[in-house]
N, C-alpha and C positions, 0 to 999 in steps of 0.2 A: 408381393403382395398381387393378390386379384385384383385387375380392372386396371394396372399400371401399366403404363408404356413401359416398352422391352428397353431395358438397361439403366430406367430410372433407378438411383441412386434414395434409396430412404434409413431416416435413423430413427428410434424409438424413443420417446418423450418419458419421465418417469412412471405414469399413464399408461405405461405402452399402446399408445398411440404415435400411429405412423407418422414422423415429420422431414420434410422434403429438404433437403440437404443444400442449398445455391454451390454448385459446382463453379461460378465464376466468380467467385471470391480468391483473389490473390494471399490476402495474406494465410486466409485456410488454406491456401495449397499449399505456402513455404513452408507452415507446419509440420504438414502432413510430409512432403518430400523430406526437412530434416528427422522428422519421426521414422520412416524410413530408412534412410540412412544408416540413421543412430540401431534401427534394428537389423539393418544388413551388415551392419560393422560386428553385431552380436549371433550371427548366422540364425536371427528368427528367434534365438531361444530366451525364452523369458527368465532361465533362472540363471542363465549366463549374465543378462544385461541386471538384474537385480546384484546379483554378487559385484557387476560394478560398482553401482551405484552406492552399494555399501563397503565399500573400499574408498571410495572419492570421501565418505561420511565420516571415516577413521582417518583420512588425510587431514580432513576437514571440518575436526569436529565446531569450530565457528562460527561459520557458515551456516550453521543449523538451529531450528528456531522449533523451539519445545512447546508440544501440546498441552495447558490446558489438563492440570490431573484429572479431572473429571471429564477428559478425552480422551485419554488413556484406553484403549482399550482392559476391561477387564475391571476400571476400578472405579466404573461409579454403575453400581446394583442396584438402585433404586433402595438401599437400605436406610 
């Protein structure tokens, strides 16, 4: 983004405004590392990753938390 220091990492909020990312947060760093390893395990292929999660859902349906009916895609059309 214009006027920023070289290599400074930014994120965007919901209003599409730049938000600085705290690079010193160890918990966030650990989460990012785990996500990176999971992505690497599936060749950084989101389709393979989603397929894996779908299989886990089939194997463990008791662990799923169902969304209320009005939150399910296509069920609340304002009628």
